[in-house]
N, CA, C and O of each residue as an XYZ file, in Angstrom:
468
protein
N      -3.729     27.492    -25.322
C      -2.592     27.534    -24.576
C      -1.734     26.185    -23.992
O      -2.513     25.236    -23.900
N      -0.522     25.872    -23.622
C       0.097     24.893    -23.741
C      -0.349     24.373    -22.473
O      -0.694     25.048    -21.503
N      -0.296     22.489    -22.605
C      -0.822     21.769    -21.853
C      -0.129     21.706    -20.519
O      -0.814     21.397    -19.543
N       1.237     21.981    -20.355
C       2.435     22.111    -19.211
C       1.890     23.584    -18.400
O       1.535     23.672    -17.225
N       1.947     24.552    -19.308
C       1.091     25.747    -18.544
C      -0.069     25.411    -17.889
O      -0.232     25.496    -16.672
N      -0.807     25.062    -18.624
C      -2.470     24.640    -18.032
C      -2.202     24.010    -16.849
O      -2.745     24.434    -15.829
N      -1.293     22.857    -16.792
C      -1.660     22.223    -15.432
C      -0.705     22.784    -14.272
O      -0.747     22.522    -13.070
N       0.241     23.702    -15.030
C       1.135     24.630    -13.740
C       0.068     25.318    -12.877
O      -0.087     25.412    -11.660
N      -0.865     25.931    -14.343
C      -1.899     27.005    -13.613
C      -2.635     26.403    -12.390
O      -2.593     26.854    -11.245
N      -3.518     24.992    -12.941
C      -4.028     24.725    -12.169
C      -3.493     24.064    -10.601
O      -4.232     23.931     -9.625
N      -1.836     23.656    -10.667
C      -1.527     23.581     -9.396
C      -1.417     24.855     -8.478
O      -1.535     24.936     -7.256
N      -1.168     25.787     -9.378
C      -1.221     27.385     -8.601
C      -2.366     27.773     -8.238
O      -2.450     28.376     -7.168
N      -3.768     27.487     -9.180
C      -4.748     28.064     -8.497
C      -5.114     27.093     -7.327
O      -5.485     27.725     -6.338
N      -5.116     25.726     -7.155
C      -5.436     25.143     -6.130
C      -4.616     25.366     -4.952
O      -5.165     25.478     -3.856
N      -3.059     25.461     -5.100
C      -2.423     25.922     -4.140
C      -2.987     27.116     -3.559
O      -3.300     27.058     -2.370
N      -3.171     28.196     -4.199
C      -3.441     29.658     -3.552
C      -4.892     29.117     -2.864
O      -5.163     29.792     -1.871
N      -5.874     28.078     -3.149
C      -6.866     28.254     -2.595
C      -6.362     27.415     -1.450
O      -7.104     27.719     -0.516
N      -5.669     26.698     -1.110
C      -5.742     25.975      0.095
C      -5.023     26.991      1.072
O      -5.293     26.942      2.272
N      -3.970     28.056      0.507
C      -3.604     28.659      1.273
C      -4.235     30.060      1.976
O      -3.864     30.615      3.011
N      -5.050     30.342      1.278
C      -5.949     31.668      1.228
C      -7.265     31.660      1.977
O      -7.689     32.523      2.746
N      -8.112     29.958      1.425
C      -9.363     30.407      1.947
C      -9.406     29.945      3.341
O      -8.447     29.215      3.591
N     -10.378     30.170      4.549
C     -10.327     29.847      5.510
C     -10.535     28.261      5.536
O     -11.199     27.646      4.701
N     -10.046     27.847      6.332
C     -10.531     26.213      6.302
C      -9.781     25.276      5.324
O     -10.001     24.094      5.061
N      -8.793     26.163      4.836
C      -8.720     25.304      3.201
C      -7.600     24.184      3.295
O      -7.436     23.335      2.419
N      -6.779     24.286      4.562
C      -5.660     23.285      4.722
C      -6.809     21.999      5.386
O      -6.712     20.815      5.061
N      -7.426     22.312      5.951
C      -8.387     20.974      6.481
C      -9.491     20.432      5.287
O     -10.039     19.334      5.388
N      -9.681     21.161      4.393
C     -10.584     20.766      3.344
C      -9.431     19.812      2.355
O      -9.796     18.864      1.660
N      -8.214     20.216      2.447
C      -7.242     19.658      1.798
C      -7.188     18.084      2.430
O      -7.530     16.988      1.986
N      -6.680     18.471      3.490
C      -6.704     17.057      4.363
C      -7.839     16.243      4.239
O      -7.673     15.072      3.897
N      -9.130     16.736      4.493
C     -10.389     15.611      4.259
C      -9.995     15.202      2.912
O      -9.814     14.001      2.709
N      -9.813     16.190      1.803
C      -9.988     15.470      0.900
C      -8.837     14.477      0.296
O      -9.171     13.788     -0.667
N      -7.702     14.377      0.723
C      -6.601     13.492      1.105
C      -6.953     12.161      1.475
O      -6.892     11.101      0.852
N      -7.354     12.462      2.678
C      -7.847     11.120      3.626
C      -9.174     10.810      2.731
O      -9.226      9.581      2.691
N     -10.222     11.320      2.028
C     -10.776     10.756      1.154
C     -10.239      9.902     -0.371
O     -10.706      8.879     -0.870
N      -9.340     10.585     -0.740
C      -8.527      9.755     -1.562
C      -7.673      8.820     -1.448
O      -7.363      8.093     -2.391
N      -7.123      8.714     -0.113
C      -6.640      7.634      0.177
C      -7.377      6.493      0.403
O      -7.033      5.366      0.046
N      -8.815      6.895      1.242
C      -9.355      5.869      1.298
C     -10.370      4.722      0.296
O     -10.917      3.652      0.565
N     -10.268      5.720     -1.178
C     -10.595      5.171     -2.196
C      -9.652      4.363     -2.914
O      -9.917      3.357     -3.573
N      -8.539      4.883     -2.731
C      -7.665      3.777     -3.056
C      -7.321      2.769     -2.315
O      -7.359      1.672     -2.872
N      -6.955      2.811     -1.084
C      -7.048      1.327     -0.022
C      -8.333      0.370     -0.427
O      -8.228     -0.850     -0.300
N      -9.630      1.012     -0.953
C     -10.432      0.552     -1.160
C     -10.507     -0.335     -2.454
O     -10.869     -1.508     -2.558
N     -10.157      0.363     -3.213
C      -9.607      0.014     -4.579
C      -8.807     -1.074     -4.604
O      -9.142     -2.014     -5.325
N      -7.710     -1.146     -3.893
C      -6.533     -2.429     -3.701
C      -7.276     -3.586     -2.804
O      -7.087     -4.787     -3.000
N      -8.187     -3.034     -1.747
C      -8.792     -4.593     -1.123
C      -9.704     -5.282     -2.545
O      -9.569     -6.485     -2.772
N     -10.313     -4.711     -3.149
C     -11.034     -4.732     -4.243
C     -10.485     -5.840     -5.133
O     -11.116     -6.876     -5.341
N      -9.477     -5.625     -5.568
C      -8.050     -6.025     -6.848
C      -7.842     -7.390     -5.904
O      -7.933     -8.463     -6.500
N      -7.563     -7.417     -4.430
C      -7.343     -8.178     -3.825
C      -8.349     -9.223     -3.634
O      -7.905    -10.363     -3.501
N      -9.572     -9.066     -3.595
C     -10.467    -10.106     -3.262
C     -11.017    -10.689     -4.948
O     -11.743    -11.678     -5.052
N     -10.516     -9.876     -6.195
C     -10.780    -10.412     -7.062
C      -9.612    -11.587     -7.304
O      -9.910    -12.714     -7.699
N      -8.215    -11.157     -7.007
C      -7.430    -12.018     -7.651
C      -7.476    -13.181     -6.408
O      -7.159    -14.289     -6.841
N      -7.795    -13.169     -4.996
C      -8.099    -14.185     -4.191
C      -9.119    -15.481     -4.794
O      -8.983    -16.703     -4.730
N     -10.090    -14.691     -5.344
C     -11.151    -15.430     -5.857
C     -10.978    -16.148     -7.302
O     -11.751    -17.014     -7.712
N      -9.686    -15.592     -8.115
C      -9.592    -15.967     -9.262
C      -8.416    -17.160     -9.027
O      -8.315    -18.181     -9.707
N      -7.373    -16.692     -7.654
C      -6.743    -18.193     -8.076
C      -6.903    -19.113     -6.205
O      -5.956    -19.580     -5.572
N      -8.168    -19.101     -5.834
C      -8.244    -19.895     -4.767
C      -7.610    -21.256     -4.950
O      -6.762    -21.825     -4.262
N      -8.299    -21.670     -6.161
C      -7.877    -23.379     -6.143
C      -6.376    -23.660     -6.172
O      -5.926    -24.766     -5.875
N      -5.526    -22.502     -6.582
C      -4.314    -22.491     -6.632
C      -3.508    -22.736     -4.936
O      -2.755    -23.520     -4.358
N      -4.212    -21.589     -4.716
C      -3.696    -21.224     -2.962
C      -4.132    -22.270     -2.180
O      -3.267    -22.579     -1.361
N      -5.365    -23.094     -2.089
C      -5.369    -24.455     -1.163
C      -4.399    -25.732     -2.019
O      -3.769    -26.595     -1.408
N      -4.435    -25.658     -3.014
C      -3.284    -26.588     -3.621
C      -1.325    -26.468     -3.035
O      -0.330    -27.170     -3.218
N      -1.663    -24.991     -2.194
C      -0.332    -24.853     -1.684
C      -0.245    -25.500     -0.430
O       0.905    -25.389     -0.005
N      -1.164    -26.291      0.537
C      -1.113    -26.595      1.648
C      -0.999    -25.417      3.048
O      -0.696    -24.237      3.225
N      -1.482    -26.677      3.892
C      -1.506    -25.505      4.907
C      -0.140    -24.312      5.507
O       0.024    -23.106      5.688
N       0.574    -25.550      5.627
C       2.002    -24.792      6.230
C       2.411    -23.832      5.107
O       2.922    -22.745      5.375
N       2.197    -24.216      3.912
C       2.810    -22.912      2.843
C       2.056    -21.729      2.715
O       2.529    -20.593      2.739
N       0.511    -22.119      2.538
C      -0.328    -20.895      2.651
C      -0.670    -20.485      4.151
O      -1.609    -19.707      4.324
N      -0.167    -20.825      4.920
C      -0.261    -19.945      6.288
C       1.218    -18.873      6.221
O       1.184    -17.797      6.819
N       2.387    -19.269      5.492
C       3.318    -18.472      5.561
C       2.927    -17.374      4.697
O       2.966    -16.167      4.936
N       2.508    -18.042      3.557
C       2.381    -16.718      2.410
C       1.187    -15.731      2.924
O       1.071    -14.660      2.328
N       0.145    -16.080      4.174
C      -0.856    -15.344      4.441
C      -0.018    -14.142      5.735
O      -0.178    -12.940      5.949
N       0.671    -14.948      6.220
C       1.358    -14.340      7.378
C       2.636    -13.064      6.705
O       2.893    -12.022      7.308
N       3.158    -13.392      5.630
C       3.959    -12.522      4.960
C       3.082    -11.424      4.650
O       3.210    -10.327      5.193
N       2.010    -11.735      3.616
C       1.217    -10.276      3.673
C       0.516     -9.894      4.707
O      -0.042     -8.851      4.365
N       0.209    -10.180      5.874
C      -0.129     -9.643      7.157
C       0.944     -8.697      7.396
O       0.686     -7.493      7.389
N       2.879     -9.389      7.744
C       3.229     -8.481      7.889
C       3.775     -7.514      7.345
O       4.501     -6.719      7.942
N       3.432     -7.458      5.906
C       3.367     -6.142      4.792
C       2.483     -5.453      5.279
O       2.781     -4.351      5.738
N       1.424     -5.825      5.304
C      -0.245     -5.092      5.690
C       0.326     -4.211      6.882
O       0.360     -2.982      6.834
N       0.807     -5.029      8.040
C       1.104     -4.158      9.072
C       2.072     -3.199      9.245
O       2.059     -2.246     10.023
N       2.995     -3.565      8.377
C       4.202     -2.492      8.174
C       4.206     -1.448      7.560
O       4.987     -0.534      7.827
N       3.353     -1.404      6.651
C       2.971     -0.395      5.466
C       2.240      0.460      6.246
O       2.346      1.659      5.986
N       1.452      0.090      7.229
C       0.153      0.961      7.881
C       1.350      1.838      8.836
O       1.277      3.062      8.940
N       2.342      1.104      9.443
C       3.054      1.918     10.470
C       4.438      2.266      9.863
O       5.454      2.092     10.536
N       4.500      2.822      8.421
C       5.421      3.171      8.176
C       5.967      4.722      8.537
O       7.177      4.815      8.744
N       5.293      5.739      8.611
C       5.481      6.613      9.329
C       5.846      6.849     10.783
O       6.492      7.847     11.103
N       5.417      5.890     11.727
C       5.783      5.744     13.036
C       7.307      4.883     13.203
O       8.190      5.147     14.019
N       7.312      3.880     12.259
C       8.351      3.280     12.304
C       9.967      4.023     11.786
O      11.053      3.963     12.362
N       9.592      4.697     10.506
C      10.577      5.598     10.252
C      11.014      7.007     10.866
O      11.843      7.795     10.408
N      10.342      7.104     11.868
C      10.663      8.436     13.126
C      11.917      7.770     13.825
O      12.695      8.686     14.088
N      12.378      6.688     14.189
C      13.762      6.462     14.340
C      14.651      5.820     13.766
O      14.206      5.094     12.877
N      16.258      5.771     13.974
C      16.618      4.826     13.059
C      16.386      3.247     13.212
O      16.403      2.489     12.243
N      16.180      2.858     14.453
C      16.178      1.363     14.925
C      14.779      1.311     14.103
O      14.631      0.206     13.581
N      13.776      2.161     13.866
C      12.460      1.639     13.602
C      12.674      1.340     11.995
O      12.319      0.305     11.431
N      13.396      2.582     11.314
C      13.686      2.234     10.014
C      14.436      0.588      9.581
O      14.212     -0.281      8.739
N      15.239      0.760     10.498
C      15.882     -0.774      9.916
C      15.104     -2.030     10.560
O      15.420     -3.220     10.550
N      14.321     -1.579     10.953
C      12.908     -3.127     11.547
C      12.085     -3.020     10.382
O      11.658     -4.041      9.845
N      11.881     -2.134     10.039
C      10.827     -1.889      8.556
C      11.868     -2.369      7.465
O      11.349     -3.248      6.778
N      12.924     -2.138      7.148
C      13.256     -2.865      6.048
C      13.667     -4.212      6.320
O      13.496     -5.076      5.460
N      14.265     -4.518      7.585
C      14.364     -6.164      7.950
C      12.743     -6.862      7.843
O      12.555     -7.907      7.220
N      11.935     -6.320      8.351
C      10.330     -7.166      8.369
C       9.707     -7.033      6.746
O       9.016     -7.968      6.342
N       9.901     -6.153      6.063
C       9.798     -6.086      4.598
C      10.672     -7.039      3.780
O      10.120     -7.654      2.868
N      11.714     -7.189      3.961
C      12.504     -8.307      3.489
C      12.144     -9.745      3.527
O      11.903    -10.566      2.642
N      12.187     -9.809      5.043
C      11.707    -11.255      5.181
C      10.799    -11.442      4.548
O      10.902    -12.295      3.667
N       9.561    -10.748      4.716
C       8.190    -10.958      4.339
C       8.153    -11.341      2.641
O       7.546    -12.289      2.143
N       9.055    -10.230      1.858
C       9.144    -10.932      0.412
C       9.989    -12.083      0.369
O       9.749    -12.899     -0.520
N      10.748    -12.264      1.003
C      11.710    -13.619      0.932
C      10.482    -15.040      1.202
O      10.252    -16.019      0.492
N       9.977    -14.675      2.327
C       8.846    -15.850      2.724
C       7.826    -15.884      1.390
O       7.561    -17.001      0.944
N       7.281    -14.783      0.778
C       6.648    -14.824     -0.247
C       7.149    -15.639     -1.459
O       6.525    -16.643     -1.802
N       8.173    -15.268     -2.067
C       9.232    -15.879     -2.681
C       9.356    -17.390     -2.737
O       9.091    -18.220     -3.606
N       9.880    -17.461     -1.433
C       9.668    -18.905     -1.157
C       8.894    -20.035     -1.134
O       9.066    -21.244     -1.292
N       8.011    -19.304     -0.895
C       6.285    -20.072     -0.823
C       5.689    -20.332     -2.514
O       5.000    -21.298     -2.840
N       6.054    -19.442     -3.271
C       6.077    -19.314     -4.817
C       6.903    -19.891     -5.587
O       6.565    -20.307     -6.695
N       8.160    -20.004     -5.092
C       9.090    -20.822     -5.642
C       9.150    -22.452     -5.312
O       9.547    -23.382     -6.013
N       8.753    -22.435     -4.347
C       8.374    -23.658     -3.607
C       7.482    -24.405     -4.364
O       7.742    -25.522     -4.810
N       6.451    -23.821     -4.515
C       5.410    -24.075     -5.429
C       5.285    -24.608     -6.801
O       4.576    -25.541     -7.179
N       6.209    -23.751     -7.588
C       6.092    -23.965     -8.817
C       7.056    -24.888     -9.051
O       6.796    -25.343    -10.164
N       8.038    -25.425     -8.615
C       9.095    -26.257     -8.311
C       8.554    -27.725     -8.692
O       9.264    -28.533     -9.290
N       7.032    -28.037     -8.232
C       6.684    -29.254     -8.594
C       5.833    -29.501     -9.861
O       5.520    -30.648    -10.179
């Protein structure tokens, strides 16, 4: 059997299970939430490893630049958490874009100023 045909068959079988089994949609939602939590946990794990590896470099930034970098990371985390709600209105989508762009700019400015020395 062709690999593409096998993959399509797997997707069709899973879609049929979700559509026709009792509580199939609920089960799919639970599995999706579990997968999302596992993904976020792996991101937190990678972030903790990166922090431990670069701790001395972060402390060398100084208090003001480190605070700006942490604020940019916090803004990105909050904005990504609220993406669904913010994109519900045109003003929210513009605010989302402005906040993400500002956070990226601040992080890039901190990194650029730290590498300048």
